[in-house]
N, C-alpha and C positions, 0 to 999 in steps of 0.2 A: 403634195410637192415631193419631188424625187430627191433623195439624198445624193444622187449622182451630180446634181447641179450645185451642191455646196462646194466651196473651194477655200484654200488657204494660200496666203501670200506670206512667205517667210522673208523678213527684211533684216539685213545686217548693216552695221555701220554706227557712226556716232549720233545719228538722228534719233530724237526722242519721241515718245508717245504723242505729246502735244503737237509736235511738228508734223508727224504723220497724219494725225487727224485733221489739223488745219489745212494740210495739203489737199486732202480729199474734199473738205468743205469748200476750199477755194476753187478747185477744178470743176466740181459738180455743183452748180448753183441750186439745183433742186435737192441737194443733200440736206438732211435735217439732223442736227445733233440730238442724241437720245440721252447719253450720259457722258461723263468726262472722257471715257475711252471708246465711245461707240456712236454710230450714226446710221440713219436709213439712207441708202444710196441706190438709186435705180432698182428699187424693189427688193433690195437685200438689206439685212441687218448686218452691219460691219462692226466687228469688235476687235480692238487691239489689246493683245495680252503680252506681257513679258514672258519670254520663253524660259522656263525653269532650267532647261538644259543648255542655256546659252554658255558658250565658251569660245572666246576669240581665237584661241589656238586651234581648236577642233573645227571651227567655222572655215578656216583657211585650208582645211584638209581635202580629202578626196571627194568623190562624187556625192557622198552623204554629208558634206560639210554644212549644207543648208539646215540640217537638223539641229545645228548648234548656233544658228543665227539669233540675234538679240530679240527680235519681235516676231510674234505670230499674229497675223491679221486674218480673222475668220470671217467668211461671208456666207450667210444663210439666206436662201430665197424666202421671201415672205408672201409670194403670190404664185398661184398655179399657172398664171399666164406667161411666166418666164420660160424660155427655152435655152438649149445649149448655145445657140448662136448669140443670144443676148449675154450669157455669162462669159463666153469667150471674148466678146467685145469689151465687157467690163474689166475682165482680167488684164487684157492688153492695155487698157487705159490706166489701170492702177499701177501696172509695171512702170509706165512712163511717169506717172505722178511721183511714185516713190523714188525713182532714179533722179528726177529733178530735185527732190528734197534732200538728196545726198545719200540715199540708201542703196543697198545692193539687194534687189528683190528676186525671188524665185517663186513661181506659181506651182502649187501642188493640187492636182485635180484629176478626175477621171478623164477630162478633156485637155489636159496640159499639152499634149502633142499638137494641139490646134492653136496654141497661144503664141 
């Protein structure tokens, strides 16, 4: 598996970890919960982590404000069969899911220009 297919979605806002995970599980019927903060979704291991560098003031800042968003959602491909097109589609879907949940998401990836 190529590390270039891994990606992160930084999410800010008042939305909590449980809400983010429930949003994913609700939107993707094939998603399977793995732990309290993770699930398997479309061939990826999705983990939700609190961002240790979260800071509401800095999050509102310049172009790097996303580095201070509240949540870091990491996606790691678990299959060699996945390609970049698959990951771009998943990233787009997750952006929509997290926006609907009340978050402000940003994708960080080698392919982010395609999202």
